[in-house]
Chimera marker file (.cmm) of the C-alpha trace (Angstrom):
<marker_set name="trace">
<marker id="1" x="-7.034" y="-11.159" z="-0.257" r="1" g="1" b="0" radius="0.5"/>
<marker id="2" x="-7.477" y="-7.392" z="-0.364" r="1" g="1" b="0" radius="0.5"/>
<marker id="3" x="-5.367" y="-5.059" z="1.782" r="1" g="1" b="0" radius="0.5"/>
<marker id="4" x="-7.261" y="-2.954" z="4.278" r="1" g="1" b="0" radius="0.5"/>
<marker id="5" x="-6.584" y="0.625" z="5.408" r="1" g="1" b="0" radius="0.5"/>
<marker id="6" x="-7.605" y="1.304" z="8.939" r="1" g="1" b="0" radius="0.5"/>
<marker id="7" x="-8.033" y="5.112" z="9.030" r="1" g="1" b="0" radius="0.5"/>
<marker id="8" x="-8.232" y="7.004" z="12.307" r="1" g="1" b="0" radius="0.5"/>
<marker id="9" x="-9.192" y="10.665" z="12.030" r="1" g="1" b="0" radius="0.5"/>
<marker id="10" x="-8.848" y="12.729" z="15.214" r="1" g="1" b="0" radius="0.5"/>
<marker id="11" x="-9.778" y="16.342" z="15.990" r="1" g="1" b="0" radius="0.5"/>
<marker id="12" x="-7.589" y="17.789" z="18.640" r="1" g="1" b="0" radius="0.5"/>
<marker id="13" x="-8.435" y="20.699" z="20.971" r="1" g="1" b="0" radius="0.5"/>
<marker id="14" x="-5.884" y="23.480" z="20.769" r="1" g="1" b="0" radius="0.5"/>
<marker id="15" x="-5.205" y="23.225" z="24.521" r="1" g="1" b="0" radius="0.5"/>
<marker id="16" x="-3.669" y="19.732" z="24.215" r="1" g="1" b="0" radius="0.5"/>
<marker id="17" x="-2.337" y="19.899" z="20.650" r="1" g="1" b="0" radius="0.5"/>
<marker id="18" x="1.427" y="19.717" z="21.419" r="1" g="1" b="0" radius="0.5"/>
<marker id="19" x="0.970" y="17.068" z="24.050" r="1" g="1" b="0" radius="0.5"/>
<marker id="20" x="-1.161" y="14.914" z="21.734" r="1" g="1" b="0" radius="0.5"/>
<marker id="21" x="1.361" y="15.312" z="18.879" r="1" g="1" b="0" radius="0.5"/>
<marker id="22" x="4.181" y="14.085" z="21.089" r="1" g="1" b="0" radius="0.5"/>
<marker id="23" x="2.003" y="11.144" z="22.216" r="1" g="1" b="0" radius="0.5"/>
<marker id="24" x="0.770" y="10.103" z="18.722" r="1" g="1" b="0" radius="0.5"/>
<marker id="25" x="4.385" y="10.068" z="17.383" r="1" g="1" b="0" radius="0.5"/>
<marker id="26" x="5.142" y="7.513" z="20.065" r="1" g="1" b="0" radius="0.5"/>
<marker id="27" x="1.832" y="5.714" z="19.724" r="1" g="1" b="0" radius="0.5"/>
<marker id="28" x="2.087" y="4.882" z="16.015" r="1" g="1" b="0" radius="0.5"/>
<marker id="29" x="5.242" y="2.737" z="16.391" r="1" g="1" b="0" radius="0.5"/>
<marker id="30" x="3.478" y="0.863" z="19.292" r="1" g="1" b="0" radius="0.5"/>
<marker id="31" x="0.571" y="0.041" z="16.984" r="1" g="1" b="0" radius="0.5"/>
<marker id="32" x="2.982" y="-1.114" z="14.270" r="1" g="1" b="0" radius="0.5"/>
<marker id="33" x="4.808" y="-3.267" z="16.783" r="1" g="1" b="0" radius="0.5"/>
<marker id="34" x="1.721" y="-5.444" z="17.103" r="1" g="1" b="0" radius="0.5"/>
<marker id="35" x="2.761" y="-6.989" z="13.784" r="1" g="1" b="0" radius="0.5"/>
<marker id="36" x="-0.686" y="-6.590" z="12.312" r="1" g="1" b="0" radius="0.5"/>
<marker id="37" x="0.064" y="-3.589" z="10.088" r="1" g="1" b="0" radius="0.5"/>
<marker id="38" x="2.580" y="-3.205" z="7.304" r="1" g="1" b="0" radius="0.5"/>
<marker id="39" x="2.979" y="0.583" z="7.503" r="1" g="1" b="0" radius="0.5"/>
<marker id="40" x="1.381" y="3.738" z="8.759" r="1" g="1" b="0" radius="0.5"/>
<marker id="41" x="0.950" y="7.165" z="7.258" r="1" g="1" b="0" radius="0.5"/>
<marker id="42" x="0.403" y="10.214" z="9.553" r="1" g="1" b="0" radius="0.5"/>
<marker id="43" x="-1.211" y="13.263" z="7.951" r="1" g="1" b="0" radius="0.5"/>
<marker id="44" x="-2.663" y="16.639" z="8.876" r="1" g="1" b="0" radius="0.5"/>
<marker id="45" x="-6.112" y="17.405" z="7.496" r="1" g="1" b="0" radius="0.5"/>
<marker id="46" x="-5.913" y="20.765" z="5.747" r="1" g="1" b="0" radius="0.5"/>
<marker id="47" x="-9.643" y="21.579" z="5.640" r="1" g="1" b="0" radius="0.5"/>
<marker id="48" x="-10.701" y="23.600" z="8.691" r="1" g="1" b="0" radius="0.5"/>
<marker id="49" x="-13.076" y="21.754" z="10.999" r="1" g="1" b="0" radius="0.5"/>
<marker id="50" x="-16.247" y="23.490" z="12.256" r="1" g="1" b="0" radius="0.5"/>
<marker id="51" x="-15.316" y="22.063" z="15.669" r="1" g="1" b="0" radius="0.5"/>
<marker id="52" x="-12.116" y="24.166" z="15.728" r="1" g="1" b="0" radius="0.5"/>
<marker id="53" x="-8.868" y="22.700" z="16.770" r="1" g="1" b="0" radius="0.5"/>
<marker id="54" x="-6.696" y="20.714" z="14.367" r="1" g="1" b="0" radius="0.5"/>
<marker id="55" x="-7.443" y="17.422" z="12.666" r="1" g="1" b="0" radius="0.5"/>
<marker id="56" x="-5.106" y="14.578" z="11.820" r="1" g="1" b="0" radius="0.5"/>
<marker id="57" x="-5.367" y="11.225" z="10.172" r="1" g="1" b="0" radius="0.5"/>
<marker id="58" x="-3.400" y="8.043" z="10.663" r="1" g="1" b="0" radius="0.5"/>
<marker id="59" x="-3.780" y="5.401" z="8.027" r="1" g="1" b="0" radius="0.5"/>
<marker id="60" x="-2.550" y="1.900" z="9.010" r="1" g="1" b="0" radius="0.5"/>
<marker id="61" x="-2.179" y="-0.595" z="6.204" r="1" g="1" b="0" radius="0.5"/>
<marker id="62" x="-3.223" y="-4.185" z="7.116" r="1" g="1" b="0" radius="0.5"/>
<marker id="63" x="-2.518" y="-7.142" z="4.882" r="1" g="1" b="0" radius="0.5"/>
<marker id="64" x="-6.041" y="-8.437" z="5.427" r="1" g="1" b="0" radius="0.5"/>
<marker id="65" x="-9.403" y="-7.962" z="7.157" r="1" g="1" b="0" radius="0.5"/>
<marker id="66" x="-8.380" y="-10.878" z="9.439" r="1" g="1" b="0" radius="0.5"/>
<marker id="67" x="-5.298" y="-8.830" z="10.557" r="1" g="1" b="0" radius="0.5"/>
<marker id="68" x="-7.481" y="-5.833" z="11.354" r="1" g="1" b="0" radius="0.5"/>
<marker id="69" x="-9.972" y="-8.012" z="13.196" r="1" g="1" b="0" radius="0.5"/>
<marker id="70" x="-7.134" y="-9.435" z="15.270" r="1" g="1" b="0" radius="0.5"/>
<marker id="71" x="-6.050" y="-5.853" z="16.134" r="1" g="1" b="0" radius="0.5"/>
<marker id="72" x="-9.618" y="-5.121" z="17.285" r="1" g="1" b="0" radius="0.5"/>
<marker id="73" x="-9.761" y="-8.221" z="19.448" r="1" g="1" b="0" radius="0.5"/>
<marker id="74" x="-6.295" y="-8.044" z="20.997" r="1" g="1" b="0" radius="0.5"/>
<marker id="75" x="-5.226" y="-4.406" z="21.147" r="1" g="1" b="0" radius="0.5"/>
<marker id="76" x="-7.819" y="-1.747" z="20.125" r="1" g="1" b="0" radius="0.5"/>
<marker id="77" x="-9.566" y="-1.306" z="23.453" r="1" g="1" b="0" radius="0.5"/>
<marker id="78" x="-6.285" y="-0.896" z="25.307" r="1" g="1" b="0" radius="0.5"/>
<marker id="79" x="-4.997" y="1.757" z="22.909" r="1" g="1" b="0" radius="0.5"/>
<marker id="80" x="-8.320" y="3.582" z="22.910" r="1" g="1" b="0" radius="0.5"/>
<marker id="81" x="-8.442" y="3.539" z="26.699" r="1" g="1" b="0" radius="0.5"/>
<marker id="82" x="-4.926" y="5.026" z="26.942" r="1" g="1" b="0" radius="0.5"/>
<marker id="83" x="-5.820" y="7.888" z="24.625" r="1" g="1" b="0" radius="0.5"/>
<marker id="84" x="-9.130" y="8.524" z="26.443" r="1" g="1" b="0" radius="0.5"/>
<marker id="85" x="-7.462" y="8.639" z="29.866" r="1" g="1" b="0" radius="0.5"/>
<marker id="86" x="-4.768" y="11.049" z="28.606" r="1" g="1" b="0" radius="0.5"/>
<marker id="87" x="-6.978" y="13.459" z="26.596" r="1" g="1" b="0" radius="0.5"/>
<marker id="88" x="-10.613" y="12.813" z="27.592" r="1" g="1" b="0" radius="0.5"/>
<marker id="89" x="-13.094" y="15.050" z="25.840" r="1" g="1" b="0" radius="0.5"/>
<marker id="90" x="-10.327" y="17.243" z="24.328" r="1" g="1" b="0" radius="0.5"/>
<marker id="91" x="-10.237" y="14.864" z="21.277" r="1" g="1" b="0" radius="0.5"/>
<marker id="92" x="-12.857" y="13.471" z="18.907" r="1" g="1" b="0" radius="0.5"/>
<marker id="93" x="-11.854" y="10.428" z="16.912" r="1" g="1" b="0" radius="0.5"/>
<marker id="94" x="-13.592" y="8.254" z="14.343" r="1" g="1" b="0" radius="0.5"/>
<marker id="95" x="-12.395" y="5.208" z="12.538" r="1" g="1" b="0" radius="0.5"/>
<marker id="96" x="-12.994" y="4.092" z="8.914" r="1" g="1" b="0" radius="0.5"/>
<marker id="97" x="-12.104" y="0.804" z="7.188" r="1" g="1" b="0" radius="0.5"/>
<marker id="98" x="-11.064" y="1.126" z="3.587" r="1" g="1" b="0" radius="0.5"/>
<marker id="99" x="-10.330" y="-1.590" z="1.065" r="1" g="1" b="0" radius="0.5"/>
<marker id="100" x="-7.330" y="-0.823" z="-1.130" r="1" g="1" b="0" radius="0.5"/>
<marker id="101" x="-8.338" y="-1.369" z="-4.755" r="1" g="1" b="0" radius="0.5"/>
<marker id="102" x="-5.276" y="-0.141" z="-6.560" r="1" g="1" b="0" radius="0.5"/>
<marker id="103" x="-2.326" y="2.212" z="-6.092" r="1" g="1" b="0" radius="0.5"/>
<marker id="104" x="-1.307" y="4.497" z="-8.907" r="1" g="1" b="0" radius="0.5"/>
<marker id="105" x="2.219" y="5.825" z="-9.092" r="1" g="1" b="0" radius="0.5"/>
<marker id="106" x="3.324" y="8.191" z="-11.775" r="1" g="1" b="0" radius="0.5"/>
<marker id="107" x="6.486" y="7.111" z="-13.521" r="1" g="1" b="0" radius="0.5"/>
<marker id="108" x="9.058" y="9.695" z="-14.624" r="1" g="1" b="0" radius="0.5"/>
<marker id="109" x="8.758" y="10.739" z="-18.274" r="1" g="1" b="0" radius="0.5"/>
<link id1="1" id2="2" r="1" g="1" b="0" radius="0.2"/>
<link id1="2" id2="3" r="1" g="1" b="0" radius="0.2"/>
<link id1="3" id2="4" r="1" g="1" b="0" radius="0.2"/>
<link id1="4" id2="5" r="1" g="1" b="0" radius="0.2"/>
<link id1="5" id2="6" r="1" g="1" b="0" radius="0.2"/>
<link id1="6" id2="7" r="1" g="1" b="0" radius="0.2"/>
<link id1="7" id2="8" r="1" g="1" b="0" radius="0.2"/>
<link id1="8" id2="9" r="1" g="1" b="0" radius="0.2"/>
<link id1="9" id2="10" r="1" g="1" b="0" radius="0.2"/>
<link id1="10" id2="11" r="1" g="1" b="0" radius="0.2"/>
<link id1="11" id2="12" r="1" g="1" b="0" radius="0.2"/>
<link id1="12" id2="13" r="1" g="1" b="0" radius="0.2"/>
<link id1="13" id2="14" r="1" g="1" b="0" radius="0.2"/>
<link id1="14" id2="15" r="1" g="1" b="0" radius="0.2"/>
<link id1="15" id2="16" r="1" g="1" b="0" radius="0.2"/>
<link id1="16" id2="17" r="1" g="1" b="0" radius="0.2"/>
<link id1="17" id2="18" r="1" g="1" b="0" radius="0.2"/>
<link id1="18" id2="19" r="1" g="1" b="0" radius="0.2"/>
<link id1="19" id2="20" r="1" g="1" b="0" radius="0.2"/>
<link id1="20" id2="21" r="1" g="1" b="0" radius="0.2"/>
<link id1="21" id2="22" r="1" g="1" b="0" radius="0.2"/>
<link id1="22" id2="23" r="1" g="1" b="0" radius="0.2"/>
<link id1="23" id2="24" r="1" g="1" b="0" radius="0.2"/>
<link id1="24" id2="25" r="1" g="1" b="0" radius="0.2"/>
<link id1="25" id2="26" r="1" g="1" b="0" radius="0.2"/>
<link id1="26" id2="27" r="1" g="1" b="0" radius="0.2"/>
<link id1="27" id2="28" r="1" g="1" b="0" radius="0.2"/>
<link id1="28" id2="29" r="1" g="1" b="0" radius="0.2"/>
<link id1="29" id2="30" r="1" g="1" b="0" radius="0.2"/>
<link id1="30" id2="31" r="1" g="1" b="0" radius="0.2"/>
<link id1="31" id2="32" r="1" g="1" b="0" radius="0.2"/>
<link id1="32" id2="33" r="1" g="1" b="0" radius="0.2"/>
<link id1="33" id2="34" r="1" g="1" b="0" radius="0.2"/>
<link id1="34" id2="35" r="1" g="1" b="0" radius="0.2"/>
<link id1="35" id2="36" r="1" g="1" b="0" radius="0.2"/>
<link id1="36" id2="37" r="1" g="1" b="0" radius="0.2"/>
<link id1="37" id2="38" r="1" g="1" b="0" radius="0.2"/>
<link id1="38" id2="39" r="1" g="1" b="0" radius="0.2"/>
<link id1="39" id2="40" r="1" g="1" b="0" radius="0.2"/>
<link id1="40" id2="41" r="1" g="1" b="0" radius="0.2"/>
<link id1="41" id2="42" r="1" g="1" b="0" radius="0.2"/>
<link id1="42" id2="43" r="1" g="1" b="0" radius="0.2"/>
<link id1="43" id2="44" r="1" g="1" b="0" radius="0.2"/>
<link id1="44" id2="45" r="1" g="1" b="0" radius="0.2"/>
<link id1="45" id2="46" r="1" g="1" b="0" radius="0.2"/>
<link id1="46" id2="47" r="1" g="1" b="0" radius="0.2"/>
<link id1="47" id2="48" r="1" g="1" b="0" radius="0.2"/>
<link id1="48" id2="49" r="1" g="1" b="0" radius="0.2"/>
<link id1="49" id2="50" r="1" g="1" b="0" radius="0.2"/>
<link id1="50" id2="51" r="1" g="1" b="0" radius="0.2"/>
<link id1="51" id2="52" r="1" g="1" b="0" radius="0.2"/>
<link id1="52" id2="53" r="1" g="1" b="0" radius="0.2"/>
<link id1="53" id2="54" r="1" g="1" b="0" radius="0.2"/>
<link id1="54" id2="55" r="1" g="1" b="0" radius="0.2"/>
<link id1="55" id2="56" r="1" g="1" b="0" radius="0.2"/>
<link id1="56" id2="57" r="1" g="1" b="0" radius="0.2"/>
<link id1="57" id2="58" r="1" g="1" b="0" radius="0.2"/>
<link id1="58" id2="59" r="1" g="1" b="0" radius="0.2"/>
<link id1="59" id2="60" r="1" g="1" b="0" radius="0.2"/>
<link id1="60" id2="61" r="1" g="1" b="0" radius="0.2"/>
<link id1="61" id2="62" r="1" g="1" b="0" radius="0.2"/>
<link id1="62" id2="63" r="1" g="1" b="0" radius="0.2"/>
<link id1="63" id2="64" r="1" g="1" b="0" radius="0.2"/>
<link id1="64" id2="65" r="1" g="1" b="0" radius="0.2"/>
<link id1="65" id2="66" r="1" g="1" b="0" radius="0.2"/>
<link id1="66" id2="67" r="1" g="1" b="0" radius="0.2"/>
<link id1="67" id2="68" r="1" g="1" b="0" radius="0.2"/>
<link id1="68" id2="69" r="1" g="1" b="0" radius="0.2"/>
<link id1="69" id2="70" r="1" g="1" b="0" radius="0.2"/>
<link id1="70" id2="71" r="1" g="1" b="0" radius="0.2"/>
<link id1="71" id2="72" r="1" g="1" b="0" radius="0.2"/>
<link id1="72" id2="73" r="1" g="1" b="0" radius="0.2"/>
<link id1="73" id2="74" r="1" g="1" b="0" radius="0.2"/>
<link id1="74" id2="75" r="1" g="1" b="0" radius="0.2"/>
<link id1="75" id2="76" r="1" g="1" b="0" radius="0.2"/>
<link id1="76" id2="77" r="1" g="1" b="0" radius="0.2"/>
<link id1="77" id2="78" r="1" g="1" b="0" radius="0.2"/>
<link id1="78" id2="79" r="1" g="1" b="0" radius="0.2"/>
<link id1="79" id2="80" r="1" g="1" b="0" radius="0.2"/>
<link id1="80" id2="81" r="1" g="1" b="0" radius="0.2"/>
<link id1="81" id2="82" r="1" g="1" b="0" radius="0.2"/>
<link id1="82" id2="83" r="1" g="1" b="0" radius="0.2"/>
<link id1="83" id2="84" r="1" g="1" b="0" radius="0.2"/>
<link id1="84" id2="85" r="1" g="1" b="0" radius="0.2"/>
<link id1="85" id2="86" r="1" g="1" b="0" radius="0.2"/>
<link id1="86" id2="87" r="1" g="1" b="0" radius="0.2"/>
<link id1="87" id2="88" r="1" g="1" b="0" radius="0.2"/>
<link id1="88" id2="89" r="1" g="1" b="0" radius="0.2"/>
<link id1="89" id2="90" r="1" g="1" b="0" radius="0.2"/>
<link id1="90" id2="91" r="1" g="1" b="0" radius="0.2"/>
<link id1="91" id2="92" r="1" g="1" b="0" radius="0.2"/>
<link id1="92" id2="93" r="1" g="1" b="0" radius="0.2"/>
<link id1="93" id2="94" r="1" g="1" b="0" radius="0.2"/>
<link id1="94" id2="95" r="1" g="1" b="0" radius="0.2"/>
<link id1="95" id2="96" r="1" g="1" b="0" radius="0.2"/>
<link id1="96" id2="97" r="1" g="1" b="0" radius="0.2"/>
<link id1="97" id2="98" r="1" g="1" b="0" radius="0.2"/>
<link id1="98" id2="99" r="1" g="1" b="0" radius="0.2"/>
<link id1="99" id2="100" r="1" g="1" b="0" radius="0.2"/>
<link id1="100" id2="101" r="1" g="1" b="0" radius="0.2"/>
<link id1="101" id2="102" r="1" g="1" b="0" radius="0.2"/>
<link id1="102" id2="103" r="1" g="1" b="0" radius="0.2"/>
<link id1="103" id2="104" r="1" g="1" b="0" radius="0.2"/>
<link id1="104" id2="105" r="1" g="1" b="0" radius="0.2"/>
<link id1="105" id2="106" r="1" g="1" b="0" radius="0.2"/>
<link id1="106" id2="107" r="1" g="1" b="0" radius="0.2"/>
<link id1="107" id2="108" r="1" g="1" b="0" radius="0.2"/>
<link id1="108" id2="109" r="1" g="1" b="0" radius="0.2"/>
</marker_set>
């Protein structure tokens, strides 16, 4: 069964940037505590967005599509509601599902 990456990309308005950063650093462990993801990677998007603000990506690794579907059914709406109530229209997020085909790791020469 293929592993699935659940990618959440969020553009943050400058006015709430620090508050959102504090929040997301606490939010990611809560998502992991659902037991449905193996790990998470938090990154800053380096390309400037035409919207302004700053953009970040969180990639959650799920062991299967079933695990991700369970997250959607049991947790996603609660987590999205929390973020929307805290930040409203000061953020713009979109989600992408990716199937992990292969990881390449360079070995020392």
